[in-house]
Each structure stands twice: as C-alpha cells, then as structure tokens.
C-alpha positions as a Markdown table, in Angstrom:
| # | Residue | x | y | z |
|---|---|---|---|---|
| 1 | Met | -5.4 | 14.2 | 24.5 |
| 2 | Asn | -3.5 | 17.3 | 23.0 |
| 3 | Phe | -0.5 | 19.1 | 24.5 |
| 4 | Pro | 0.5 | 22.6 | 23.6 |
| 5 | Leu | 3.8 | 22.8 | 22.0 |
| 6 | Pro | 6.6 | 23.9 | 24.0 |
| 7 | Glu | 7.7 | 27.2 | 23.9 |
| 8 | Phe | 11.0 | 26.3 | 22.3 |
| 9 | Ile | 9.5 | 24.1 | 19.6 |
| 10 | Ala | 6.8 | 27.1 | 19.0 |
| 11 | Val | 9.4 | 29.8 | 18.8 |
| 12 | Ser | 11.4 | 27.8 | 16.1 |
| 13 | Ala | 8.6 | 27.1 | 14.1 |
| 14 | Ser | 7.3 | 30.3 | 13.5 |
| 15 | Asn | 10.6 | 31.5 | 12.3 |
| 16 | Pro | 11.0 | 30.6 | 8.7 |
| 17 | Trp | 14.4 | 32.0 | 8.6 |
| 18 | Thr | 15.6 | 29.0 | 10.7 |
| 19 | Tyr | 15.4 | 26.9 | 7.9 |
| 20 | Val | 17.2 | 29.5 | 5.5 |
| 21 | Val | 20.0 | 29.4 | 7.8 |
| 22 | Phe | 20.1 | 25.3 | 7.7 |
| 23 | Gly | 19.9 | 25.1 | 4.4 |
| 24 | Leu | 22.9 | 27.7 | 3.8 |
| 25 | Ile | 25.1 | 25.6 | 6.3 |
| 26 | Gly | 24.3 | 22.3 | 4.5 |
| 27 | Phe | 25.0 | 24.2 | 1.1 |
| 28 | Ala | 28.5 | 25.5 | 2.8 |
| 29 | Phe | 29.4 | 22.5 | 3.7 |
| 30 | Gly | 28.4 | 20.5 | 0.5 |
| 31 | Tyr | 30.2 | 22.8 | -1.4 |
| 32 | Thr | 33.4 | 23.1 | 0.9 |
| 33 | Leu | 33.6 | 18.8 | 0.9 |
| 34 | Glu | 33.3 | 18.8 | -3.1 |
| 35 | Met | 35.8 | 21.7 | -3.2 |
| 36 | Ser | 38.4 | 19.9 | -1.3 |
| 37 | Gly | 38.0 | 16.7 | -3.3 |
| 38 | Phe | 36.0 | 14.7 | -1.0 |
| 39 | Gly | 33.6 | 13.7 | -3.6 |
| 40 | Asp | 36.7 | 11.8 | -5.2 |
| 41 | Ser | 36.8 | 8.1 | -3.4 |
| 42 | Arg | 40.9 | 7.9 | -5.0 |
| 43 | Lys | 41.6 | 11.1 | -3.0 |
| 44 | Leu | 40.2 | 10.3 | -0.2 |
| 45 | Ala | 41.8 | 6.5 | 0.1 |
| 46 | Ala | 45.1 | 8.2 | -0.8 |
| 47 | Gln | 45.4 | 9.3 | 2.4 |
| 48 | Phe | 46.2 | 5.7 | 3.5 |
| 49 | Tyr | 48.9 | 5.3 | 1.7 |
| 50 | Phe | 50.4 | 8.7 | 2.6 |
| 51 | Thr | 50.5 | 10.0 | -0.9 |
| 52 | Glu | 47.3 | 12.5 | -0.8 |
| 53 | Met | 46.9 | 14.0 | 3.0 |
| 54 | Thr | 44.3 | 16.3 | 2.0 |
| 55 | Val | 41.4 | 14.7 | 3.7 |
| 56 | Leu | 43.6 | 14.8 | 7.2 |
| 57 | Lys | 44.4 | 18.7 | 6.7 |
| 58 | Val | 40.8 | 19.7 | 5.7 |
| 59 | Met | 39.3 | 17.8 | 8.6 |
| 60 | Phe | 41.6 | 18.7 | 11.3 |
| 61 | Thr | 41.8 | 22.3 | 9.9 |
| 62 | Ala | 37.7 | 22.6 | 10.2 |
| 63 | Ile | 38.0 | 21.0 | 14.1 |
| 64 | Val | 40.5 | 23.3 | 15.3 |
| 65 | Thr | 39.1 | 26.1 | 13.9 |
| 66 | Ala | 35.6 | 25.4 | 15.3 |
| 67 | Met | 37.3 | 24.5 | 18.7 |
| 68 | Val | 39.3 | 28.0 | 18.7 |
| 69 | Leu | 35.8 | 30.0 | 17.8 |
| 70 | Leu | 33.5 | 28.0 | 20.1 |
| 71 | Phe | 35.8 | 28.3 | 23.2 |
| 72 | Gly | 36.8 | 31.8 | 22.3 |
| 73 | Ala | 32.7 | 32.7 | 22.3 |
| 74 | Ala | 32.4 | 30.8 | 25.4 |
| 75 | Gly | 35.2 | 32.5 | 27.1 |
| 76 | Leu | 34.0 | 36.1 | 25.9 |
| 77 | Gly | 30.3 | 35.2 | 27.3 |
| 78 | Ile | 28.9 | 35.0 | 23.9 |
| 79 | Leu | 28.0 | 31.1 | 23.6 |
| 80 | Asn | 27.1 | 28.8 | 26.7 |
| 81 | Phe | 29.3 | 25.7 | 25.9 |
| 82 | Asn | 26.8 | 23.9 | 28.2 |
| 83 | Gln | 23.8 | 24.0 | 25.8 |
| 84 | Val | 25.8 | 22.7 | 22.9 |
| 85 | Trp | 25.3 | 18.8 | 22.6 |
| 86 | Val | 28.4 | 16.8 | 23.1 |
| 87 | Asn | 28.2 | 12.9 | 22.1 |
| 88 | Pro | 28.2 | 10.7 | 25.1 |
| 89 | Thr | 31.5 | 8.3 | 25.4 |
| 90 | Tyr | 31.0 | 4.8 | 24.8 |
| 91 | Leu | 34.6 | 3.9 | 24.5 |
| 92 | Ser | 34.3 | 0.2 | 24.0 |
| 93 | Ser | 31.4 | 0.3 | 21.0 |
| 94 | Gly | 33.0 | 3.5 | 19.9 |
| 95 | Ile | 36.5 | 2.0 | 19.5 |
| 96 | Leu | 34.7 | -1.0 | 17.4 |
| 97 | Gly | 33.0 | 1.0 | 15.4 |
| 98 | Gly | 35.9 | 3.4 | 14.8 |
| 99 | Leu | 37.7 | 0.1 | 13.3 |
| 100 | Ile | 34.8 | -1.1 | 11.1 |
| 101 | Met | 34.1 | 2.7 | 9.8 |
| 102 | Gly | 37.9 | 2.8 | 9.0 |
| 103 | Val | 38.0 | -0.3 | 7.1 |
| 104 | Gly | 35.0 | 0.8 | 5.1 |
| 105 | Phe | 36.5 | 3.8 | 4.5 |
| 106 | Ile | 39.9 | 2.1 | 3.2 |
| 107 | Val | 38.2 | -0.3 | 1.1 |
| 108 | Gly | 35.2 | 1.9 | 0.0 |
| 109 | Gly | 37.3 | 5.3 | -0.3 |
| 110 | Phe | 34.4 | 6.8 | 1.4 |
| 111 | Cys | 32.6 | 8.0 | 4.7 |
| 112 | Pro | 29.1 | 8.4 | 5.1 |
| 113 | Thr | 29.1 | 12.3 | 4.5 |
| 114 | Thr | 31.7 | 12.3 | 1.6 |
| 115 | Ser | 29.5 | 9.6 | 0.1 |
| 116 | Leu | 26.9 | 12.0 | -0.2 |
| 117 | Ala | 28.8 | 14.6 | -1.5 |
| 118 | Ser | 30.0 | 12.2 | -4.3 |
| 119 | Ala | 26.5 | 10.7 | -5.1 |
| 120 | Ser | 25.3 | 14.2 | -5.4 |
| 121 | Thr | 27.6 | 14.8 | -8.3 |
| 122 | Gly | 26.7 | 11.8 | -9.9 |
| 123 | Lys | 29.3 | 9.5 | -9.0 |
| 124 | Ile | 28.0 | 5.7 | -9.1 |
| 125 | Asp | 30.7 | 4.4 | -6.4 |
| 126 | Gly | 29.5 | 7.1 | -4.3 |
| 127 | Met | 25.7 | 6.2 | -4.6 |
| 128 | Phe | 26.6 | 2.4 | -4.1 |
| 129 | Phe | 28.6 | 3.6 | -0.9 |
| 130 | Met | 25.3 | 5.8 | 0.3 |
| 131 | Leu | 23.1 | 2.6 | -0.6 |
| 132 | Gly | 25.3 | 0.4 | 1.6 |
| 133 | Gly | 25.2 | 2.7 | 4.6 |
| 134 | Phe | 21.5 | 2.9 | 4.5 |
| 135 | Val | 20.9 | -1.0 | 4.3 |
| 136 | Gly | 23.7 | -1.3 | 7.1 |
| 137 | Ala | 21.9 | 1.3 | 9.4 |
| 138 | Phe | 18.7 | -0.9 | 8.5 |
| 139 | Leu | 20.3 | -3.9 | 9.6 |
| 140 | Phe | 21.8 | -2.7 | 12.7 |
| 141 | Gly | 18.7 | -1.3 | 13.6 |
| 142 | Glu | 17.0 | -4.7 | 13.1 |
| 143 | Ser | 19.6 | -6.8 | 15.3 |
| 144 | Glu | 20.6 | -4.1 | 17.8 |
| 145 | Ala | 18.5 | -5.9 | 20.3 |
| 146 | Leu | 20.7 | -8.8 | 20.5 |
| 147 | Phe | 24.1 | -6.6 | 21.7 |
| 148 | Thr | 21.9 | -3.5 | 23.2 |
| 149 | Asn | 23.4 | -4.1 | 26.7 |
| 150 | Trp | 27.3 | -4.1 | 25.7 |
| 151 | Trp | 26.4 | -1.2 | 23.2 |
| 152 | Asn | 24.7 | 0.9 | 25.8 |
| 153 | Asn | 26.8 | -0.2 | 29.0 |
| 154 | Ser | 30.3 | -1.0 | 28.0 |
| 155 | Gly | 33.0 | 1.7 | 28.3 |
| 156 | Tyr | 30.1 | 4.3 | 29.0 |
| 157 | Phe | 31.4 | 7.4 | 30.4 |
| 158 | Gly | 28.5 | 10.3 | 29.7 |
| 159 | Arg | 29.3 | 13.6 | 28.3 |
| 160 | Val | 33.1 | 13.9 | 28.9 |
| 161 | Thr | 35.4 | 16.5 | 27.5 |
| 162 | Leu | 39.1 | 16.5 | 27.4 |
| 163 | Asp | 39.5 | 19.5 | 30.0 |
| 164 | Gln | 37.6 | 16.9 | 32.3 |
| 165 | Val | 39.7 | 13.9 | 31.3 |
| 166 | Phe | 43.0 | 15.9 | 32.1 |
| 167 | Asn | 42.0 | 18.3 | 34.4 |
| 168 | Leu | 43.2 | 21.2 | 32.8 |
| 169 | Pro | 41.9 | 24.5 | 32.0 |
| 170 | Ile | 39.7 | 24.7 | 28.8 |
| 171 | Gly | 42.1 | 27.2 | 27.1 |
| 172 | Val | 45.3 | 25.2 | 27.8 |
| 173 | Val | 43.8 | 22.0 | 26.1 |
| 174 | Val | 42.7 | 24.4 | 23.1 |
| 175 | Leu | 46.3 | 25.5 | 22.9 |
| 176 | Leu | 47.7 | 21.9 | 23.0 |
| 177 | Val | 45.2 | 20.4 | 20.2 |
| 178 | Val | 46.1 | 23.4 | 18.0 |
| 179 | Leu | 49.9 | 22.8 | 18.4 |
| 180 | Met | 49.3 | 19.0 | 17.8 |
| 181 | Ala | 47.4 | 20.1 | 14.8 |
| 182 | Leu | 50.1 | 21.9 | 13.1 |
| 183 | Phe | 52.5 | 19.4 | 14.0 |
| 184 | Met | 50.3 | 16.9 | 12.1 |
| 185 | Phe | 50.3 | 19.1 | 9.1 |
| 186 | Trp | 53.7 | 19.3 | 8.9 |
| 187 | Gly | 54.2 | 15.7 | 9.1 |
| 188 | Ala | 51.6 | 15.3 | 6.7 |
| 189 | Glu | 53.4 | 17.4 | 4.0 |
| 190 | Gln | 56.9 | 15.4 | 4.8 |
| 191 | Leu | 54.6 | 12.4 | 4.5 |
| 192 | Glu | 53.5 | 13.8 | 0.9 |
| 193 | Arg | 56.9 | 14.4 | -0.1 |
| 194 | Ile | 58.5 | 11.1 | 0.8 |
| 195 | Phe | 55.6 | 8.8 | -0.3 |
| 196 | Gly | 53.5 | 10.9 | -2.8 |
| 197 | Lys | 57.1 | 12.7 | -4.6 |
| 198 | Lys | 54.9 | 16.1 | -4.1 |
| 199 | Asp | 56.9 | 19.0 | -4.5 |
| 200 | Leu | 56.0 | 21.6 | -1.3 |
| 201 | Ser | 57.4 | 24.3 | -3.1 |
| 202 | Arg | 54.7 | 24.6 | -4.9 |
| 203 | Glu | 52.3 | 24.6 | -1.8 |
| 204 | Pro | 50.7 | 28.4 | -1.1 |
| 205 | Lys | 52.8 | 30.4 | 1.4 |
| 206 | Leu | 49.2 | 31.6 | 2.7 |
| 207 | Arg | 49.1 | 28.3 | 4.7 |
| 208 | Ile | 51.9 | 29.4 | 7.1 |
| 209 | Ala | 50.4 | 32.7 | 7.7 |
| 210 | Gly | 46.9 | 30.5 | 8.4 |
| 211 | Ala | 48.9 | 28.3 | 11.1 |
| 212 | Gly | 50.1 | 31.7 | 12.9 |
| 213 | Val | 46.6 | 32.9 | 13.2 |
| 214 | Leu | 45.5 | 29.8 | 14.3 |
| 215 | Phe | 48.3 | 29.7 | 17.0 |
| 216 | Ala | 47.3 | 33.1 | 18.2 |
| 217 | Ala | 43.8 | 32.6 | 18.5 |
| 218 | Ala | 44.7 | 29.5 | 20.5 |
| 219 | Leu | 46.6 | 31.5 | 23.0 |
| 220 | Ala | 44.0 | 34.0 | 23.1 |
| 221 | Val | 41.6 | 31.5 | 24.1 |
| 222 | Val | 44.0 | 30.4 | 26.9 |
| 223 | Phe | 44.0 | 34.2 | 28.1 |
| 224 | Ile | 40.3 | 35.0 | 28.1 |
| 225 | Gly | 39.7 | 32.0 | 30.3 |
| 226 | Ser | 36.2 | 30.5 | 30.9 |
| 227 | Pro | 33.4 | 32.3 | 33.0 |
| 228 | Ser | 32.9 | 31.2 | 36.5 |
| 229 | Leu | 29.6 | 29.7 | 37.9 |
| 230 | Glu | 29.4 | 33.0 | 39.3 |
| 231 | Glu | 29.4 | 34.9 | 36.2 |
| 232 | Lys | 27.0 | 32.5 | 34.3 |
| 233 | Tyr | 24.4 | 32.7 | 37.3 |
| 234 | Asp | 25.0 | 36.5 | 37.2 |
| 235 | Asn | 24.4 | 36.7 | 32.9 |
| 236 | Leu | 21.6 | 34.2 | 33.3 |
| 237 | Thr | 18.0 | 35.2 | 31.9 |
| 238 | Phe | 14.9 | 33.4 | 31.7 |
| 239 | Thr | 12.1 | 34.1 | 29.1 |
| 240 | Arg | 8.5 | 33.2 | 29.9 |
| 241 | Thr | 4.9 | 33.5 | 27.8 |
| 242 | Glu | 2.8 | 35.5 | 30.1 |
| 243 | Asn | -0.7 | 37.0 | 28.7 |
| 244 | Asp | 0.6 | 36.0 | 25.1 |
| 245 | Gln | 3.7 | 38.2 | 25.8 |
| 246 | Gln | 7.5 | 37.4 | 26.2 |
| 247 | Val | 8.7 | 38.5 | 29.6 |
| 248 | Thr | 12.3 | 38.0 | 30.5 |
| 249 | Tyr | 13.5 | 37.6 | 34.0 |
| 250 | Thr | 16.9 | 37.4 | 35.6 |
| 251 | Ala | 17.6 | 34.4 | 37.7 |
| 252 | Asp | 17.0 | 36.3 | 41.0 |
| 253 | Glu | 14.1 | 37.6 | 39.4 |
| 254 | Met | 12.7 | 34.2 | 39.2 |
| 255 | Leu | 13.4 | 33.4 | 42.7 |
| 256 | Glu | 12.1 | 36.6 | 44.1 |
| 257 | Asn | 8.8 | 36.2 | 42.2 |
| 258 | Arg | 8.7 | 32.5 | 43.0 |
| 259 | Leu | 8.4 | 31.5 | 39.5 |
| 260 | Val | 10.4 | 28.4 | 40.1 |
| 261 | Phe | 8.8 | 27.1 | 43.2 |
| 262 | Val | 6.2 | 24.2 | 42.4 |
| 263 | Ser | 3.9 | 23.2 | 45.0 |
| 264 | Pro | 3.6 | 19.7 | 46.3 |
| 265 | Ala | 0.5 | 19.2 | 44.1 |
| 266 | Glu | 2.0 | 20.2 | 41.2 |
| 267 | Ala | 5.2 | 18.1 | 41.7 |
| 268 | Phe | 3.1 | 15.0 | 42.3 |
| 269 | Lys | 0.8 | 15.5 | 39.3 |
| 270 | Ala | 3.8 | 15.8 | 37.0 |
| 271 | Lys | 4.6 | 12.3 | 37.4 |
| 272 | Tyr | 1.1 | 11.6 | 35.9 |
| 273 | Asn | 1.5 | 14.1 | 33.1 |
| 274 | Gln | 2.5 | 12.5 | 29.6 |
| 275 | Ala | 4.0 | 15.7 | 28.3 |
| 276 | Met | 6.8 | 15.4 | 30.7 |
| 277 | Asn | 9.4 | 13.3 | 32.4 |
| 278 | Pro | 9.8 | 14.5 | 35.9 |
| 279 | Val | 12.8 | 13.6 | 37.9 |
| 280 | Tyr | 12.8 | 14.2 | 41.9 |
| 281 | Leu | 16.3 | 15.3 | 42.9 |
| 282 | Asp | 16.7 | 15.1 | 46.7 |
| 283 | Val | 19.8 | 17.2 | 47.6 |
| 284 | Arg | 19.5 | 16.4 | 51.5 |
| 285 | Ala | 22.2 | 14.6 | 53.8 |
| 286 | Glu | 21.8 | 10.8 | 53.2 |
| 287 | Ala | 20.9 | 10.3 | 56.9 |
| 288 | Asp | 17.6 | 12.3 | 56.2 |
| 289 | Tyr | 17.0 | 10.7 | 52.9 |
| 290 | Asn | 16.9 | 7.4 | 54.5 |
| 291 | Leu | 14.5 | 8.3 | 57.4 |
| 292 | Tyr | 11.9 | 9.9 | 54.6 |
| 293 | His | 12.0 | 10.7 | 51.0 |
| 294 | Ile | 9.3 | 11.1 | 48.5 |
| 295 | Glu | 8.9 | 7.9 | 45.9 |
| 296 | Asp | 11.5 | 7.7 | 43.1 |
| 297 | Ala | 13.6 | 10.5 | 44.2 |
| 298 | Val | 17.2 | 10.3 | 43.5 |
| 299 | Asn | 19.3 | 11.6 | 46.3 |
| 300 | Val | 22.4 | 13.8 | 45.4 |
| 301 | Pro | 23.4 | 15.6 | 48.4 |
| 302 | Leu | 24.2 | 19.1 | 47.6 |
| 303 | Glu | 28.3 | 18.9 | 47.9 |
| 304 | Arg | 28.1 | 16.3 | 45.1 |
| 305 | Ile | 25.4 | 18.4 | 42.7 |
| 306 | Ala | 28.0 | 19.2 | 40.7 |
| 307 | Glu | 29.4 | 15.8 | 39.6 |
| 308 | Val | 25.8 | 14.8 | 38.0 |
| 309 | Ile | 25.4 | 17.8 | 35.9 |
| 310 | Pro | 27.2 | 16.2 | 32.9 |
| 311 | Val | 24.7 | 13.3 | 32.8 |
| 312 | Leu | 21.9 | 15.8 | 33.4 |
| 313 | Leu | 22.9 | 17.6 | 30.3 |
| 314 | Ser | 23.3 | 14.9 | 28.0 |
| 315 | Glu | 21.3 | 11.6 | 29.0 |
| 316 | Pro | 17.6 | 12.6 | 30.0 |
| 317 | Pro | 14.7 | 12.8 | 27.2 |
| 318 | Ala | 14.6 | 16.5 | 26.2 |
| 319 | Asn | 10.9 | 17.2 | 28.0 |
| 320 | Thr | 12.7 | 16.2 | 31.5 |
| 321 | Val | 11.8 | 18.4 | 34.2 |
| 322 | Phe | 14.4 | 18.3 | 37.2 |
| 323 | Ile | 12.2 | 19.1 | 40.6 |
| 324 | Val | 14.9 | 19.9 | 43.3 |
| 325 | Met | 14.1 | 19.3 | 47.1 |
| 326 | Ser | 15.6 | 20.1 | 50.6 |
| 327 | Asn | 13.8 | 19.7 | 54.1 |
| 328 | Asp | 12.8 | 23.5 | 53.5 |
| 329 | Glu | 14.1 | 25.3 | 50.8 |
| 330 | Thr | 17.5 | 26.7 | 51.3 |
| 331 | Ala | 19.7 | 23.8 | 50.2 |
| 332 | Ala | 17.4 | 23.4 | 47.1 |
| 333 | Ile | 17.6 | 27.1 | 46.2 |
| 334 | Val | 21.6 | 26.8 | 46.3 |
| 335 | Ala | 21.2 | 23.5 | 43.9 |
| 336 | Trp | 18.6 | 25.2 | 41.5 |
| 337 | Lys | 21.4 | 28.3 | 41.3 |
| 338 | Ile | 24.1 | 25.7 | 40.5 |
| 339 | Leu | 21.8 | 23.6 | 38.0 |
| 340 | Ser | 20.6 | 26.8 | 36.4 |
| 341 | Ala | 24.2 | 28.4 | 36.0 |
| 342 | Ser | 25.3 | 25.3 | 34.2 |
| 343 | Ser | 22.2 | 25.4 | 31.8 |
| 344 | Val | 20.8 | 22.3 | 32.9 |
| 345 | Pro | 17.0 | 23.3 | 31.6 |
| 346 | Asn | 13.9 | 23.0 | 33.4 |
| 347 | Val | 14.6 | 22.9 | 37.0 |
| 348 | Tyr | 12.4 | 23.9 | 39.7 |
| 349 | Ile | 12.1 | 24.0 | 43.6 |
| 350 | Leu | 9.8 | 22.1 | 45.7 |
| 351 | Glu | 7.9 | 24.5 | 47.4 |
| 352 | Gly | 8.3 | 24.2 | 51.2 |
| 353 | Gly | 10.5 | 21.3 | 50.7 |
| 354 | Val | 9.7 | 17.7 | 52.0 |
| 355 | Asn | 8.4 | 19.5 | 55.1 |
| 356 | Asn | 5.8 | 21.0 | 53.1 |
| 357 | Trp | 5.1 | 17.8 | 51.3 |
| 358 | Ile | 4.7 | 15.7 | 54.4 |
| 359 | Ala | 2.5 | 18.3 | 56.0 |
| 360 | Phe | 0.2 | 18.2 | 52.6 |
| 361 | Phe | -0.1 | 14.6 | 51.9 |
| 362 | Gly | 0.5 | 13.0 | 55.5 |
| 363 | Glu | -1.9 | 15.2 | 57.6 |
| 364 | Asp | -3.6 | 11.9 | 58.3 |
| 365 | Asp | -0.4 | 9.9 | 59.2 |
| 366 | Lys | -0.6 | 9.7 | 63.0 |
| 367 | Thr | 2.9 | 8.1 | 63.3 |
| 368 | Leu | 4.5 | 11.3 | 62.1 |
| 369 | Arg | 4.6 | 14.0 | 64.7 |
| 370 | Pro | 6.1 | 17.7 | 64.5 |
| 371 | Asn | 9.6 | 18.6 | 65.7 |
| 372 | Pro | 9.5 | 21.3 | 67.7 |
| 373 | Asn | 13.4 | 21.6 | 67.9 |
| 374 | Ala | 13.7 | 21.5 | 63.8 |
| 375 | Gly | 16.2 | 24.3 | 62.7 |
| 376 | Asp | 16.5 | 25.9 | 59.4 |
| 377 | Asp | 16.4 | 23.4 | 56.6 |
| 378 | Glu | 16.0 | 20.4 | 59.0 |
| 379 | Leu | 13.4 | 17.7 | 58.8 |
| 380 | Gly | 10.2 | 19.2 | 60.8 |
| 381 | Phe | 9.1 | 16.0 | 62.0 |
| 382 | Leu | 9.7 | 12.6 | 64.4 |
| 383 | Phe | 9.7 | 9.6 | 62.3 |
| 384 | Pro | 9.4 | 6.1 | 64.3 |
| 385 | Ala | 11.7 | 4.6 | 61.8 |
| 386 | Ala | 13.8 | 5.1 | 59.0 |
| 387 | Leu | 11.6 | 3.6 | 56.5 |
| 388 | Gly | 12.7 | 5.9 | 53.3 |
| 389 | Asp | 9.7 | 5.9 | 50.9 |
| 390 | Arg | 7.6 | 3.6 | 52.6 |
| 391 | Tyr | 5.3 | 5.8 | 54.4 |
| 392 | Glu | 2.0 | 6.5 | 53.0 |
| 393 | Ser | 2.8 | 9.6 | 52.1 |
| 394 | Cys | 5.6 | 9.1 | 49.9 |
| 395 | Ser | 3.5 | 7.8 | 47.1 |
| 396 | Pro | 0.0 | 9.5 | 47.0 |
| 397 | Asp | -2.8 | 7.4 | 45.8 |
| 398 | Pro | -3.3 | 9.4 | 42.3 |
| 399 | Ile | -7.0 | 8.2 | 42.3 |
| 400 | Glu | -7.7 | 10.2 | 45.8 |
| 401 | Tyr | -6.0 | 13.1 | 44.7 |
| 402 | Glu | -7.2 | 13.1 | 41.2 |
| 403 | Lys | -8.9 | 16.4 | 41.4 |
| 404 | Leu | -6.2 | 18.4 | 43.0 |
| 405 | Glu | -6.1 | 22.3 | 42.2 |
| 406 | Phe | -2.9 | 24.1 | 42.0 |
| 407 | Glu | -1.1 | 27.2 | 40.3 |
| 408 | Glu | 0.9 | 25.7 | 37.3 |
| 409 | Lys | 4.3 | 27.1 | 37.3 |
| 410 | Ile | 6.0 | 24.4 | 35.1 |
| 411 | Lys | 6.7 | 25.7 | 31.5 |
| 412 | Leu | 8.6 | 23.2 | 29.7 |
| 413 | Gln | 11.3 | 24.2 | 27.6 |
| 414 | Leu | 13.0 | 21.6 | 25.4 |
| 415 | Lys | 16.9 | 21.5 | 25.5 |
| 416 | Arg | 18.8 | 21.2 | 22.2 |
| 417 | Asp | 18.8 | 17.4 | 21.3 |
| 418 | Lys | 21.7 | 15.2 | 20.0 |
| 419 | Ser | 22.6 | 15.6 | 16.4 |
| 420 | Gly | 25.5 | 14.2 | 14.2 |
| 421 | Gly | 28.7 | 15.7 | 13.5 |
| 422 | Gly | 32.1 | 15.1 | 12.2 |
| 423 | Cys | 32.6 | 13.0 | 8.9 |
| 424 | Gly | 30.0 | 10.6 | 10.0 |
C-alpha cells in the first residue's frame, strides 16, 4: 500500500538548497576541526596531561557560543527551542558510555568525529580508530538485546535541560555556564603554563576581547528572557496544503475553521492507519476517565498537561498524532492551545469529545442513558458502573465500521527527528 509523503518531507525534498546548506555546514565543521589541530592524536591526548588544552578551549567556546546564540534567538522569538532536538537523558548508561569513551579518547587520542577529520587527511591512526568505531557500533547493535532493559530504563529522565533541573530562568543558566566556561579557559591556560611550560604572553590579546563579548551577550540573554506560552500561542501559525496551494492560518483561525477537530470516525480509523501512530490523550478528571474512556486512551488531567510536554516532544515516533479529548470540547481546546504553543506536533481535538464518541458508537448500548442534568464539558450519559474501557463502544469492531466515511482533517507533519551532536 502506498501512502503520500508527509508535507514536511515533500517540502524538504523539493528544495535542493537544503542539501547545499548541509554540505557547507559539514565542510565548515571539518575545516574548523583540522584547523584547530583536532586531526592530530598527540594534540588531543595532550589535554589529559595538561600540556595542551586546545581541545577543551575550542569545544567549550563552540558550546557556549551556540548556547548564547540559540537562547538569544529563542528569547527574541526568532527560533522555537521546543523544535530543537534535545537528546533524552539516560543517566546510568550515559555515565558508563562516557567512561568508555573517555578511556578510548586517552588511549586512542580521538573521539569519533575527530577520527573522521584525521582519516580524511590520510593519517593512519585516524583511519584505524574510525574503523574500530564502526566495528564497535556493529558489535553493540548485535549484543544490545542482552542489556536493552538496563540501557533504555536505568536512569531515564527524558528530555531535560539545566533550567528544569535547577528551576532557574534559562537566561540565568546561560550566564552561569558562560562564567564557568570563562573560568575554565583561565584555568586551562594556567595548567598549560605550569605543566606545558607555555609562555602565555604570546597568546593573542583578542581572546580577552572575545571573552568580554561572550559575557556581554550572556547578560543580554538574561535581560531578553524567554517568550511566555501566551506569546508563543499568539505568534503560532500553521501551513496546510489545500487544493495544491500552501495556506497559512493562525492558531485561532485553525480553531474557528474547525480544522483541528476530527470526527469520532476519523479518530477511530486512525488506529488502523499504518501511516500514523495515534495517541489518545484524555484530559478529563480521573473520576470521569474511570467511568468511561476510549480503549488505549491515556489519562492526563488538564492541570497536569504541562508535565508531559517534554515526553511528547522527544519520545514518540515522528509520525505520531495526538488526539486530545474531554467530555465535550472545552478542556480539550485549552489542552490543544497549550500543546500547540509548546510546539508539540500533530495535535488534534476529538470533535464533540467523549460524549460525541458515545453518541456515535454507543447508540445501541441500552445500558447508557442520557444525563439530562449534564453541564458544560460534563459527561452527557449515566453509567451503571465505572467500567473504564470495558463498554462495547470503547473499542468498536473494526470490521463492523470498516466502511466509515468521514472528512479527513489530519494532515501529518513530521517533527524534527533526533540527530547526533557534539564531539561524538
């Protein structure tokens, strides 16, 4: 069975300049590594003997410069940080992996990326290190099943950043990291002077001016701050393909035109659509959820929706579609606004909520009686018992409803997938 390409892939594939930019970035990265001496294993290993600290200074300069620019752009509204891939934190396996890589760095004199730079210039040690990396990756893939549970679950914290860990404004974290880096630069020079007998008077004075500019930029990030959720929502736009034309809508226009409301029929059929991975988010109170809920629906009460955003941003597959539901639509609309403003992709609302689902699929269920006293966004039915998802209409028969017809509202847009970064 053939499925149409999602809009994100179609747009990227049709723009050849994308690949030109990727190539230029890769060229600049490799050129910088070689220019900094990262293709020489002796220079890389020398940092562990405190005689040559170029690696530390170059890498941390790159890190803090990128950090200042990234969060400065986010504060100005140029970039949405929630759309930037952040590697999930696996503390236990991360520590073990860091130790293994650190030992390999000392013994071999390279990290994976620097071995590529070395091999590209014809250095034999770089070639052998790179080959060893390929063999090690192959062996890891072949043996991973033996320790997959520990590797995936031990010390797992999901998408987490320092501002969340220390409960500090992001600008303050940026400033503190920059100050730490500047202290490390100073300390690295003292180590070079003591252990490497390096004459610091020959070092260019421009580095002091650079440190001042970096500190000033970090202060600017503190004062700029981060946009609020309301500001993100007000600036939110959606681009959809309609009649072979790209049409842009604001978030409010998406709601007003009911472009994000999916019928019970479409929500049900999404479960059997191999092109997408539907996740049903039930934002009702736990008591209502226990009375009745759609099969496989996950209960995340509205007041706790912000807690799951890091997981929704990092963990589900790229083709995941989130269908939010409440008893009617009121709470689901609020949840949709929060999730959309937080850049969670492919979020839709169950049209009419759970009440509409029951009316559509449970019309023959005589045990469910209409509740004439139901208020706004309350359950419109009376239930003989709190059976959760054990009512027949919670899981309709796919054969019985095989030929359901509905207006398709879901237009899948893939989120940015994970990628590597740093030295590795």
